[in-house]
PyMOL Python script that loads the backbone (N, CA, C, O; Angstrom):
from pymol import cmd

cmd.read_pdbstr("""\
ATOM      1  N   UNK A   1      97.371 166.026 202.609  1.00  0.00           N
ATOM      2  CA  UNK A   1      95.982 165.447 202.288  1.00  0.00           C
ATOM      3  C   UNK A   1      95.246 166.605 201.524  1.00  0.00           C
ATOM      4  O   UNK A   1      95.463 167.810 201.653  1.00  0.00           O
ATOM      5  N   UNK A   2      94.443 166.070 200.801  1.00  0.00           N
ATOM      6  CA  UNK A   2      93.573 166.996 199.802  1.00  0.00           C
ATOM      7  C   UNK A   2      92.399 167.602 200.761  1.00  0.00           C
ATOM      8  O   UNK A   2      91.940 167.050 201.762  1.00  0.00           O
ATOM      9  N   UNK A   3      92.071 168.697 200.294  1.00  0.00           N
ATOM     10  CA  UNK A   3      90.771 169.299 201.068  1.00  0.00           C
ATOM     11  C   UNK A   3      89.721 168.510 201.005  1.00  0.00           C
ATOM     12  O   UNK A   3      89.027 168.543 202.021  1.00  0.00           O
ATOM     13  N   UNK A   4      89.356 167.795 200.145  1.00  0.00           N
ATOM     14  CA  UNK A   4      88.217 166.985 200.150  1.00  0.00           C
ATOM     15  C   UNK A   4      88.459 165.698 201.294  1.00  0.00           C
ATOM     16  O   UNK A   4      87.485 165.268 201.912  1.00  0.00           O
ATOM     17  N   UNK A   5      89.667 165.198 201.489  1.00  0.00           N
ATOM     18  CA  UNK A   5      90.008 164.364 202.666  1.00  0.00           C
ATOM     19  C   UNK A   5      89.511 164.863 203.800  1.00  0.00           C
ATOM     20  O   UNK A   5      88.562 164.340 204.384  1.00  0.00           O
ATOM     21  N   UNK A   6      90.139 165.961 204.220  1.00  0.00           N
ATOM     22  CA  UNK A   6      90.014 166.820 205.349  1.00  0.00           C
ATOM     23  C   UNK A   6      88.681 166.936 205.524  1.00  0.00           C
ATOM     24  O   UNK A   6      88.294 166.636 206.654  1.00  0.00           O
ATOM     25  N   UNK A   7      87.730 167.335 204.626  1.00  0.00           N
ATOM     26  CA  UNK A   7      86.479 167.656 204.684  1.00  0.00           C
ATOM     27  C   UNK A   7      85.723 166.298 205.375  1.00  0.00           C
ATOM     28  O   UNK A   7      85.076 166.318 206.422  1.00  0.00           O
ATOM     29  N   UNK A   8      85.948 165.238 204.606  1.00  0.00           N
ATOM     30  CA  UNK A   8      85.572 163.862 204.972  1.00  0.00           C
ATOM     31  C   UNK A   8      85.711 163.606 206.343  1.00  0.00           C
ATOM     32  O   UNK A   8      84.751 163.272 207.038  1.00  0.00           O
ATOM     33  N   UNK A   9      86.846 163.743 206.771  1.00  0.00           N
ATOM     34  CA  UNK A   9      87.552 163.364 207.934  1.00  0.00           C
ATOM     35  C   UNK A   9      86.706 163.957 208.888  1.00  0.00           C
ATOM     36  O   UNK A   9      86.156 163.226 209.712  1.00  0.00           O
ATOM     37  N   UNK A  10      86.470 165.470 208.905  1.00  0.00           N
ATOM     38  CA  UNK A  10      85.672 166.233 209.889  1.00  0.00           C
ATOM     39  C   UNK A  10      84.372 165.791 210.056  1.00  0.00           C
ATOM     40  O   UNK A  10      83.832 165.725 211.160  1.00  0.00           O
ATOM     41  N   UNK A  11      83.759 165.438 208.850  1.00  0.00           N
ATOM     42  CA  UNK A  11      82.300 164.966 208.674  1.00  0.00           C
ATOM     43  C   UNK A  11      82.308 163.539 209.436  1.00  0.00           C
ATOM     44  O   UNK A  11      81.277 163.239 210.038  1.00  0.00           O
ATOM     45  N   UNK A  12      83.164 162.831 209.450  1.00  0.00           N
ATOM     46  CA  UNK A  12      83.237 161.460 210.045  1.00  0.00           C
ATOM     47  C   UNK A  12      83.298 161.676 211.540  1.00  0.00           C
ATOM     48  O   UNK A  12      82.548 161.058 212.295  1.00  0.00           O
ATOM     49  N   UNK A  13      84.220 162.583 211.981  1.00  0.00           N
ATOM     50  CA  UNK A  13      84.446 163.028 213.459  1.00  0.00           C
ATOM     51  C   UNK A  13      83.090 163.555 213.985  1.00  0.00           C
ATOM     52  O   UNK A  13      82.758 163.257 215.132  1.00  0.00           O
ATOM     53  N   UNK A  14      82.345 164.267 213.267  1.00  0.00           N
ATOM     54  CA  UNK A  14      81.100 164.779 213.693  1.00  0.00           C
ATOM     55  C   UNK A  14      80.057 163.683 213.791  1.00  0.00           C
ATOM     56  O   UNK A  14      79.190 163.759 214.662  1.00  0.00           O
ATOM     57  N   UNK A  15      80.099 162.604 212.887  1.00  0.00           N
ATOM     58  CA  UNK A  15      79.058 161.370 213.126  1.00  0.00           C
ATOM     59  C   UNK A  15      79.515 160.732 214.131  1.00  0.00           C
ATOM     60  O   UNK A  15      78.649 160.284 214.882  1.00  0.00           O
ATOM     61  N   UNK A  16      80.736 160.508 214.443  1.00  0.00           N
ATOM     62  CA  UNK A  16      81.375 159.763 215.724  1.00  0.00           C
ATOM     63  C   UNK A  16      80.728 160.527 217.049  1.00  0.00           C
ATOM     64  O   UNK A  16      80.178 159.900 217.955  1.00  0.00           O
ATOM     65  N   UNK A  17      80.842 161.676 217.035  1.00  0.00           N
ATOM     66  CA  UNK A  17      80.571 162.283 218.240  1.00  0.00           C
ATOM     67  C   UNK A  17      79.046 162.397 218.451  1.00  0.00           C
ATOM     68  O   UNK A  17      78.580 162.425 219.590  1.00  0.00           O
ATOM     69  N   UNK A  18      78.206 162.467 217.256  1.00  0.00           N
ATOM     70  CA  UNK A  18      76.653 162.198 217.502  1.00  0.00           C
ATOM     71  C   UNK A  18      76.397 160.781 217.754  1.00  0.00           C
ATOM     72  O   UNK A  18      75.451 160.452 218.469  1.00  0.00           O
ATOM     73  N   UNK A  19      77.167 159.928 217.221  1.00  0.00           N
ATOM     74  CA  UNK A  19      76.873 158.491 217.893  1.00  0.00           C
ATOM     75  C   UNK A  19      77.148 158.313 219.187  1.00  0.00           C
ATOM     76  O   UNK A  19      76.416 157.596 219.869  1.00  0.00           O
ATOM     77  N   UNK A  20      78.245 158.940 219.717  1.00  0.00           N
ATOM     78  CA  UNK A  20      78.644 158.775 221.267  1.00  0.00           C
ATOM     79  C   UNK A  20      77.338 159.627 222.070  1.00  0.00           C
ATOM     80  O   UNK A  20      76.876 159.011 223.030  1.00  0.00           O
ATOM     81  N   UNK A  21      76.852 160.670 221.836  1.00  0.00           N
ATOM     82  CA  UNK A  21      75.764 161.398 222.279  1.00  0.00           C
ATOM     83  C   UNK A  21      74.601 160.451 222.201  1.00  0.00           C
ATOM     84  O   UNK A  21      73.962 160.345 223.248  1.00  0.00           O
ATOM     85  N   UNK A  22      74.213 159.768 221.212  1.00  0.00           N
ATOM     86  CA  UNK A  22      73.098 159.091 221.295  1.00  0.00           C
ATOM     87  C   UNK A  22      73.248 157.837 222.162  1.00  0.00           C
ATOM     88  O   UNK A  22      72.334 157.449 222.889  1.00  0.00           O
ATOM     89  N   UNK A  23      74.389 157.237 222.064  1.00  0.00           N
ATOM     90  CA  UNK A  23      74.780 156.203 222.948  1.00  0.00           C
ATOM     91  C   UNK A  23      74.543 156.537 224.442  1.00  0.00           C
ATOM     92  O   UNK A  23      74.044 155.758 225.254  1.00  0.00           O
ATOM     93  N   UNK A  24      74.944 157.733 224.686  1.00  0.00           N
ATOM     94  CA  UNK A  24      74.768 158.091 226.142  1.00  0.00           C
ATOM     95  C   UNK A  24      73.449 158.533 226.627  1.00  0.00           C
ATOM     96  O   UNK A  24      73.176 158.605 227.825  1.00  0.00           O
ATOM     97  N   UNK A  25      72.575 158.852 225.598  1.00  0.00           N
ATOM     98  CA  UNK A  25      71.206 159.123 225.783  1.00  0.00           C
ATOM     99  C   UNK A  25      70.535 157.763 226.207  1.00  0.00           C
ATOM    100  O   UNK A  25      69.808 157.597 227.187  1.00  0.00           O
ATOM    101  N   UNK A  26      70.943 156.767 225.225  1.00  0.00           N
ATOM    102  CA  UNK A  26      70.279 155.440 225.477  1.00  0.00           C
ATOM    103  C   UNK A  26      70.654 154.699 226.831  1.00  0.00           C
ATOM    104  O   UNK A  26      69.929 153.931 227.463  1.00  0.00           O
ATOM    105  N   UNK A  27      71.948 155.098 227.136  1.00  0.00           N
ATOM    106  CA  UNK A  27      72.290 154.437 228.435  1.00  0.00           C
ATOM    107  C   UNK A  27      71.770 155.174 229.742  1.00  0.00           C
ATOM    108  O   UNK A  27      71.565 154.596 230.810  1.00  0.00           O
ATOM    109  N   UNK A  28      71.588 156.514 229.515  1.00  0.00           N
ATOM    110  CA  UNK A  28      70.771 157.253 230.708  1.00  0.00           C
ATOM    111  C   UNK A  28      69.372 157.009 230.916  1.00  0.00           C
ATOM    112  O   UNK A  28      68.720 157.056 231.959  1.00  0.00           O
ATOM    113  N   UNK A  29      68.970 156.698 229.557  1.00  0.00           N
ATOM    114  CA  UNK A  29      67.347 156.420 229.707  1.00  0.00           C
ATOM    115  C   UNK A  29      67.323 154.739 230.313  1.00  0.00           C
ATOM    116  O   UNK A  29      66.306 154.374 230.904  1.00  0.00           O
ATOM    117  N   UNK A  30      68.259 153.951 230.168  1.00  0.00           N
ATOM    118  CA  UNK A  30      68.096 152.646 230.605  1.00  0.00           C
ATOM    119  C   UNK A  30      68.541 152.712 232.143  1.00  0.00           C
ATOM    120  O   UNK A  30      68.130 151.853 232.922  1.00  0.00           O
ATOM    121  N   UNK A  31      69.218 153.536 232.483  1.00  0.00           N
ATOM    122  CA  UNK A  31      69.656 153.686 233.894  1.00  0.00           C
ATOM    123  C   UNK A  31      68.524 154.142 234.961  1.00  0.00           C
ATOM    124  O   UNK A  31      68.340 153.736 236.108  1.00  0.00           O
ATOM    125  N   UNK A  32      67.675 155.330 234.047  1.00  0.00           N
ATOM    126  CA  UNK A  32      66.637 155.701 234.848  1.00  0.00           C
ATOM    127  C   UNK A  32      65.404 154.667 234.970  1.00  0.00           C
ATOM    128  O   UNK A  32      64.706 154.578 235.980  1.00  0.00           O
ATOM    129  N   UNK A  33      65.270 154.060 234.044  1.00  0.00           N
ATOM    130  CA  UNK A  33      64.313 152.957 233.936  1.00  0.00           C
ATOM    131  C   UNK A  33      64.594 152.032 235.138  1.00  0.00           C
ATOM    132  O   UNK A  33      63.782 151.663 235.987  1.00  0.00           O
ATOM    133  N   UNK A  34      65.717 151.774 235.056  1.00  0.00           N
ATOM    134  CA  UNK A  34      66.255 150.675 236.237  1.00  0.00           C
ATOM    135  C   UNK A  34      66.055 151.263 237.670  1.00  0.00           C
ATOM    136  O   UNK A  34      65.740 150.521 238.601  1.00  0.00           O
ATOM    137  N   UNK A  35      66.240 152.598 237.837  1.00  0.00           N
ATOM    138  CA  UNK A  35      66.054 153.275 239.070  1.00  0.00           C
ATOM    139  C   UNK A  35      64.561 153.259 239.439  1.00  0.00           C
ATOM    140  O   UNK A  35      64.148 152.969 240.561  1.00  0.00           O
ATOM    141  N   UNK A  36      63.834 153.577 238.448  1.00  0.00           N
ATOM    142  CA  UNK A  36      62.452 153.448 238.887  1.00  0.00           C
ATOM    143  C   UNK A  36      61.935 152.168 239.162  1.00  0.00           C
ATOM    144  O   UNK A  36      61.070 152.026 240.027  1.00  0.00           O
ATOM    145  N   UNK A  37      62.384 151.211 238.504  1.00  0.00           N
ATOM    146  CA  UNK A  37      61.914 149.839 238.810  1.00  0.00           C
ATOM    147  C   UNK A  37      62.224 149.412 240.303  1.00  0.00           C
ATOM    148  O   UNK A  37      61.434 148.777 241.001  1.00  0.00           O
ATOM    149  N   UNK A  38      63.452 149.834 240.692  1.00  0.00           N
ATOM    150  CA  UNK A  38      63.998 149.492 241.772  1.00  0.00           C
ATOM    151  C   UNK A  38      63.269 150.232 242.854  1.00  0.00           C
ATOM    152  O   UNK A  38      62.980 149.648 243.898  1.00  0.00           O
ATOM    153  N   UNK A  39      62.939 151.571 242.642  1.00  0.00           N
ATOM    154  CA  UNK A  39      62.133 152.393 243.665  1.00  0.00           C
ATOM    155  C   UNK A  39      60.710 151.669 243.855  1.00  0.00           C
ATOM    156  O   UNK A  39      60.117 151.496 244.920  1.00  0.00           O
ATOM    157  N   UNK A  40      60.311 151.296 242.581  1.00  0.00           N
ATOM    158  CA  UNK A  40      58.832 150.753 242.620  1.00  0.00           C
ATOM    159  C   UNK A  40      58.917 149.361 243.502  1.00  0.00           C
ATOM    160  O   UNK A  40      58.065 149.155 244.366  1.00  0.00           O
ATOM    161  N   UNK A  41      59.979 148.409 243.254  1.00  0.00           N
ATOM    162  CA  UNK A  41      59.964 147.062 243.964  1.00  0.00           C
ATOM    163  C   UNK A  41      60.199 147.384 245.590  1.00  0.00           C
ATOM    164  O   UNK A  41      59.804 146.625 246.474  1.00  0.00           O
ATOM    165  N   UNK A  42      60.843 148.520 245.810  1.00  0.00           N
ATOM    166  CA  UNK A  42      61.215 148.769 247.286  1.00  0.00           C
ATOM    167  C   UNK A  42      59.795 149.268 247.933  1.00  0.00           C
ATOM    168  O   UNK A  42      59.429 148.906 249.051  1.00  0.00           O
ATOM    169  N   UNK A  43      59.148 150.021 247.208  1.00  0.00           N
ATOM    170  CA  UNK A  43      57.745 150.517 247.723  1.00  0.00           C
ATOM    171  C   UNK A  43      56.828 149.453 247.741  1.00  0.00           C
ATOM    172  O   UNK A  43      55.949 149.477 248.602  1.00  0.00           O
ATOM    173  N   UNK A  44      56.886 148.373 246.813  1.00  0.00           N
ATOM    174  CA  UNK A  44      55.948 147.269 246.840  1.00  0.00           C
ATOM    175  C   UNK A  44      56.119 146.538 248.043  1.00  0.00           C
ATOM    176  O   UNK A  44      55.186 146.237 248.788  1.00  0.00           O
ATOM    177  N   UNK A  45      57.474 146.214 248.260  1.00  0.00           N
ATOM    178  CA  UNK A  45      57.976 145.461 249.451  1.00  0.00           C
ATOM    179  C   UNK A  45      57.514 146.283 250.756  1.00  0.00           C
ATOM    180  O   UNK A  45      57.280 145.582 251.741  1.00  0.00           O
ATOM    181  N   UNK A  46      57.364 147.565 250.887  1.00  0.00           N
ATOM    182  CA  UNK A  46      57.173 148.004 252.111  1.00  0.00           C
ATOM    183  C   UNK A  46      55.566 147.959 252.056  1.00  0.00           C
ATOM    184  O   UNK A  46      55.050 147.932 253.173  1.00  0.00           O
ATOM    185  N   UNK A  47      54.865 147.949 251.197  1.00  0.00           N
ATOM    186  CA  UNK A  47      53.375 147.930 251.168  1.00  0.00           C
ATOM    187  C   UNK A  47      53.095 146.576 251.637  1.00  0.00           C
ATOM    188  O   UNK A  47      52.350 146.550 252.617  1.00  0.00           O
ATOM    189  N   UNK A  48      53.504 145.411 251.189  1.00  0.00           N
ATOM    190  CA  UNK A  48      53.538 144.110 251.529  1.00  0.00           C
ATOM    191  C   UNK A  48      53.719 143.792 253.042  1.00  0.00           C
ATOM    192  O   UNK A  48      52.947 143.145 253.749  1.00  0.00           O
ATOM    193  N   UNK A  49      54.996 144.426 253.426  1.00  0.00           N
ATOM    194  CA  UNK A  49      55.326 144.329 254.742  1.00  0.00           C
ATOM    195  C   UNK A  49      54.336 144.884 255.710  1.00  0.00           C
ATOM    196  O   UNK A  49      54.079 144.302 256.764  1.00  0.00           O
ATOM    197  N   UNK A  50      53.825 145.918 255.385  1.00  0.00           N
ATOM    198  CA  UNK A  50      52.874 146.694 256.283  1.00  0.00           C
ATOM    199  C   UNK A  50      51.751 145.945 256.180  1.00  0.00           C
ATOM    200  O   UNK A  50      51.115 145.804 257.224  1.00  0.00           O
ATOM    201  N   UNK A  51      51.350 145.443 255.228  1.00  0.00           N
ATOM    202  CA  UNK A  51      49.945 144.591 255.244  1.00  0.00           C
ATOM    203  C   UNK A  51      50.005 143.464 255.829  1.00  0.00           C
ATOM    204  O   UNK A  51      49.014 143.008 256.401  1.00  0.00           O
ATOM    205  N   UNK A  52      51.175 142.819 255.790  1.00  0.00           N
ATOM    206  CA  UNK A  52      51.397 141.469 256.757  1.00  0.00           C
ATOM    207  C   UNK A  52      51.543 141.807 258.192  1.00  0.00           C
ATOM    208  O   UNK A  52      51.167 141.058 259.094  1.00  0.00           O
ATOM    209  N   UNK A  53      52.095 142.949 258.372  1.00  0.00           N
ATOM    210  CA  UNK A  53      52.454 143.359 259.903  1.00  0.00           C
ATOM    211  C   UNK A  53      51.081 143.889 260.558  1.00  0.00           C
ATOM    212  O   UNK A  53      50.853 143.769 261.762  1.00  0.00           O
ATOM    213  N   UNK A  54      50.239 144.455 259.697  1.00  0.00           N
ATOM    214  CA  UNK A  54      48.999 144.915 260.155  1.00  0.00           C
ATOM    215  C   UNK A  54      47.968 143.756 260.454  1.00  0.00           C
ATOM    216  O   UNK A  54      47.137 143.843 261.358  1.00  0.00           O
ATOM    217  N   UNK A  55      48.071 142.845 259.758  1.00  0.00           N
ATOM    218  CA  UNK A  55      47.215 141.622 259.770  1.00  0.00           C
ATOM    219  C   UNK A  55      47.469 140.652 260.966  1.00  0.00           C
ATOM    220  O   UNK A  55      46.647 139.912 261.508  1.00  0.00           O
ATOM    221  N   UNK A  56      49.034 140.851 261.309  1.00  0.00           N
ATOM    222  CA  UNK A  56      49.508 139.808 262.460  1.00  0.00           C
ATOM    223  C   UNK A  56      48.968 140.198 263.683  1.00  0.00           C
ATOM    224  O   UNK A  56      49.201 139.543 264.698  1.00  0.00           O
TER     225      UNK A  56
END
""", "prot")
cmd.dss("prot")
cmd.show_as("cartoon", "prot")
cmd.util.cbc("prot")
cmd.orient("prot")
């Protein structure tokens, strides 16, 4: 292979690595948002349960 082909191949590998990193960042952000949503829903359920238990 020529020197130019090797340079292009290395650049494509770097681009692929960057794409993988960005994809992982997006997945982690989505997971974090889902965790926060679950925590908020659990907290809301506790508040509703305590409110109905206190009024009974």
